[in-house]
N, C-alpha and C positions, 0 to 999 in steps of 0.2 A: 440590449443584449446583442452582441455581434455574433451571429451564427451563420455558418455557411454549410451547404451540403454539396460536395463536389459533384454528385450525380445530377444536380439540378442546374449546374452552370452551363450556359449556352456558349457557343463558339465566340471567341473574341472577335471584335470588329476589326476591319482593316485599318492600319494606321492612318491611311489617307482620309478616313471618315471620322477621325477624332474631332470632338467638339473643341471650341476655344478653351485652352487650358490656362490656369492661373499662373501668376509669376512664381517661379520656383523658390524654395526656401521656407515655405510656410508650415503651419501645423495642420495636419489632415485628420478628420474624423470620418469614420465609416459606420453607418447605421441604417438599419431597415427603416422604411417610412412608418412612422407611428402616428396613430390618431391622437391629436392634441397631446403630445408626448409628456412623459413624466418630467418633473422639474429637473431631476438629475441628468436625464438624457438631454434636455434642452440646454442645460448649463454646459455640458461637454461640447455640444455643437457650437454654442455661443463663443466658447473659448477658442475654437478652431478658425483657421483662415478659410478653409473650404470643407464642405460636407459632401461626401460621396454617398448618394442614396443607394443602398444595397437592395436593388429591386429585382434581381434575376436569380434569387435563391427560393427555395420552397416556402410557400405560404404556410404559416402555422396557425391553426385555429385556437381560439381562446387565448390569444396573445395580444400584445399591444399594437399589432399591425392593423387591427380593425376595431379596437375598443380602447376606452380610456376610463380611469377610475376617478370619479368626481368626489369632492368634499364640499358639502354645502357651507355657505357662509355662517349660518346661524347654528349649525351643529357640526363642528369640526371633526368630531369623532365618528360621524356617520359616513358611510361610503355607498356609492351607487355606480354601477357600471353603465357606461354609454357605449353602445355597440352598433356598428354598421353591419347589418346582415349581409353575409358574403357567400357567393356561390363559386365553386371551384370547377371550371369547365373540364379540366383534365383529371379531376379527382385529386387525391392526396398529392401527386407530384406537381400540381399547378404552381407556377412561379408567382411570386408576389405581384409582379406587374400585370399578370393575366387574370387575377381574381376579379370577379364581377360583383357589383352591388345588386342585391335582391330588391327589386322595386325601389329605384332611386328616389322617386317622388315621395313615397311614404317615409323612407329613411331620412330624407332631408327634413320633412316636417317634424319628425320625432326628435331629431337632434336640435332643431330650432327651439321646440317647446321645452325640452329637458334643460338646455343651457340657460334659457331665460328663467326657468323656474329656480335653478340653482344660484344664478348670479345676477339676475335682473335687478336686485335691490342694491347692488354694489354701486358706489359713486363712479366707478370706472366702467360700468356697463356700456355706456354709449361708445366708448373706445373699443371695447371688446366686441360689441355688436357690429361695428364696421369690419373688423377682422372676420367675424363669423359670416357676414354677407359674402365676402370674397371666397371663403371656404365653400360655401354652399354652391357657388358657381361651378365648382369642380364636379359636382354630382352629375352634371350634364354629360360628362365623359363616360360615366357608368362604371368606372373602375375604382376599387377600394384604394389602391395605392395612390391614385391621383388625388383623392380627398385627403388621405393621411399625409402625403408629402406637402400638400398645400397648407394643411393646418399647422405643420411644423414651420414651414418657410414664413408664413404670415406672422406667426408668433415671434420668430427671430427678427423679422422686419420691425415688428412693433417695439422690440427692445433695442432697436438701433444697430443690429448686426450688419456688417458691411462685407461679409464673406461671399463666397461663390458656391453654387450648388451644381454638382455633376451627378450622373447616373452610372452605376457600375455596368449596366448593360451597354453603355456606349464606349467602354474602355477595355483595352486588351488585358488579359490576365490568365494565369494558369490555375488549374484546379488545386485543391488542398486548402484547408482553412487558413492557416497562417501565410502560406505561400501566396495565396490569392490576395489577401489583404496587403501584403508587402508589395506585390506587383501594382495594385491599384494606387497605393501611396506613391510608388516610384514614378508612375505615369504623370502625376501632378508635380513631380520634383520636390516632394515634401522633405523637410529636414527632420520631421518627427511625426509620430502617430499617437493621437490621444486615445487611450484604451480604457474603457469603462471597467467596472468591477467584474461583470460577468465575463468579459473577454479575457481578463487576466487569468482566469481559471484554466484556460486551455491554450493560450497563445504561446507559440514557439518563437522566441526572439531571433533565432538564427537567420531566417530569411530577411528580416529587417536589417540585421547587422551586416549581412552580405551587401545590401543595398546602401549601407551607410545611413540608415534611418533609425533614429532613437525611438524607443517605445516609452511613452510617458503615461504612467497610470493616472487616471483621473477619477477621484473619489471625493464627493462632497462630505462635509462633516455630518454629524448626526444631531446637531443642535439647531434651535431656532427653526427657520422655515425649511431647513434641510432634513429635519427629523423624519418627515414622511415623503421625502423627495424621490425615493426609489419606487414609490407606489402611486402617489397622487399625480394627476395631471397638473402641468404648470398653470393651467387656467385658474386653479384654486388660489395660488399665490398671487397671480396677476390681478385677480378680482379683489382680493383682500388688501393688497399693498399698492397696486398700481404699477404700470410698466416702468416708470423711472426708478422706483425703489428696487424692483426686482432686477433691473439691468445693473444698478449700482452694486447689488450683492453678487451678481455674476461676475462683474469686473473684479471685485475683491477676491472671489473664489479663484479666478484665473491667476491672480497675483500670488495667492497662497500656494498654488501649484508651481510657482516659478515660471509662469507663462507671461508674456507681454499682455497687457490689458488690450482686449479687442478694440479696434478703432470704432468710434461711435460717430 
């Protein structure tokens, strides 16, 4: 869900301090760092050429920024929340990038045990465990966003994504929901913006049109593995089907949206 709060946006960085930017003309996705993101979210990022991590807007409790909904292999209908306990140093106005993990060591152990309990019996667990080990390394930083962003990037890597990751806090933009998203896309030279279902409910296409950027709605179907894709973590699908199968379905979904299949 792409949400921005203009009052929470920090000053734009100087152009001279910009990070290395991707080649222009690609498809851009902008999304908050989510903990082991939902399958629909991961599919949108997978279809894009670059993902801008929206890390300098207000943190939202009880959202996917610090928790994931798991579906056990043996009981697909059962759900369990996996949560990284988070402290907000500035209270409610705390930005996503500034949110801190409460007792990182304990949180790390709980996540390890919970994921092993849910997916340890999967034939794909050894591969998932390698990804998990790398995510756990991010707990040393002590910031929730670092763990969430790492969990997303490592899942994308597992599926063979070849895109580039940038952070909104490193890029210049103006306040205002749609204006800011359009500015961020423009910095990357994007030809189009992949917008999820939630974003389409509020997005104003005018700032994008001014920049010559097409807005492309991205919405998975509601059948097969996509039936619960807006709620369940992508971990469930990867554990059940394996990375190659999930990647193939994401390639097909991108083509269904009229997008070039992401390079593998």
